[in-house]
C-alpha positions, 0 to 999 in steps of 0.5 A, spaced: 552 706 537 550 710 542 551 718 542 555 722 547 551 719 551 557 715 549 563 713 545 564 706 543 570 703 538 575 698 535 583 694 534 583 686 534 584 681 539 587 677 534 593 681 532 597 682 538 602 687 534 596 692 533 595 693 541 601 696 545 603 689 548 609 688 544 611 696 544 610 696 551 615 690 552 620 694 548 621 700 552 621 697 559 615 701 562 615 696 568 619 691 571 614 685 569 617 682 563 612 682 557 616 676 553 612 672 548 605 671 548 606 665 552 609 669 558 604 674 557 601 677 564 594 680 565 597 687 567 600 688 560 595 685 556 589 689 559 594 695 559 595 695 552 587 694 550 586 700 555 591 704 551 588 703 544 581 704 547 578 698 545 578 695 552 576 688 550 578 684 556 573 688 560 567 687 556 568 681 551 563 675 552 558 680 557 554 682 551 553 674 549 552 672 556 546 677 557 543 676 550 543 669 552 539 670 558 534 675 554 533 670 549 531 665 554 525 670 556 529 673 562 529 680 560 524 682 566 529 679 571 535 682 569 532 689 569 529 688 576 536 686 578 538 692 575 533 696 579 533 693 586 540 689 587 546 694 588 551 689 586 549 688 579 547 695 578 554 698 580 557 692 575 552 694 570 554 702 571 561 700 571 561 697 564 557 703 562 563 707 564 568 702 560 563 703 554 563 710 554 571 710 554 571 705 548 572 709 542 571 705 535 574 711 531 580 710 535 581 703 535 579 702 528 585 707 527 590 703 530 587 697 526 588 701 520 595 703 521 598 697 524 594 691 521 594 694 513 594 687 510 590 682 515 590 675 514 583 671 512 583 668 519 585 675 523 580 679 519 574 673 521 576 674 528 576 682 527 569 682 525 567 677 530 570 682 535 566 688 532 560 684 533 561 682 540 562 690 541 555 691 538 552 686 542 555 688 548 552 695 547 545 693 545 545 688 551 547 694 556 542 698 554 536 693 554 538 692 561 538 699 563 533 702 559 537 707 557 537 711 550 544 714 552 550 711 556 551 714 563 544 717 563 543 716 571 543 723 575 549 720 579 553 718 573 553 725 570 560 727 573 563 721 570 559 722 563 562 730 563 569 728 565 569 723 559 566 728 554 571 733 556 577 728 556 576 725 550 578 730 545 585 731 549 586 724 548 585 722 541 591 726 538 595 722 543 592 716 540 594 718 533 601 720 535 602 713 539 599 709 533 604 713 528 610 712 533 609 704 533 609 704 526 615 707 526 618 703 531 616 697 527 620 699 521 626 703 524 632 701 522 637 706 524 639 705 531 640 712 533 632 713 532 630 708 537 631 712 543 627 718 541 622 714 538 621 710 545 621 716 549 616 719 545 612 713 545 612 713 553 610 720 553 604 718 549 602 712 554 603 716 560 598 721 557 593 716 554 593 713 561 592 719 565 586 721 560 583 715 561 583 715 568 586 708 569 591 704 566 588 698 566 
């Protein structure tokens, strides 16, 4: 993974409970209904992956697509597009920001806390997700030629902001995962309101620290 230059990481698409979709539905953070997986909307889906710092819907498949073009001998064309086509360049730079805000360490923590005993199927998907993330990071660096993320001079403000915010957001993610675990297993109705309120506070804090809600 990239260094400060960056910040990448990991929970899993296969385990809906390890994201915040279920917990978000329980505490009514918006007017949109979450319901079951069949009723899931784009906003809570992306919101949850943003909170858990994996942001999977944003980058999934990008690395595979770029690597297919590289394997086909199109690396020079991709690098030329990055240098000369503003639309493609801005898209790649936005993906760099997403990658810099992705935290493998924090996402793995959610996975460890909320997916203690994954099934073989879940474990297989989880490994595939991590491989996709590795491919995504490698592909972006091949196209840009950067050793570190956000190397360009005009990206330095974004890089500094991410580096400054990350230490402040990490503890909120740790608390959030712990609260979600408590909410899952809590049997005393009197404890639920306080846990739900604490969960909402962490959601608001992480969203503010990430600079977007998803």
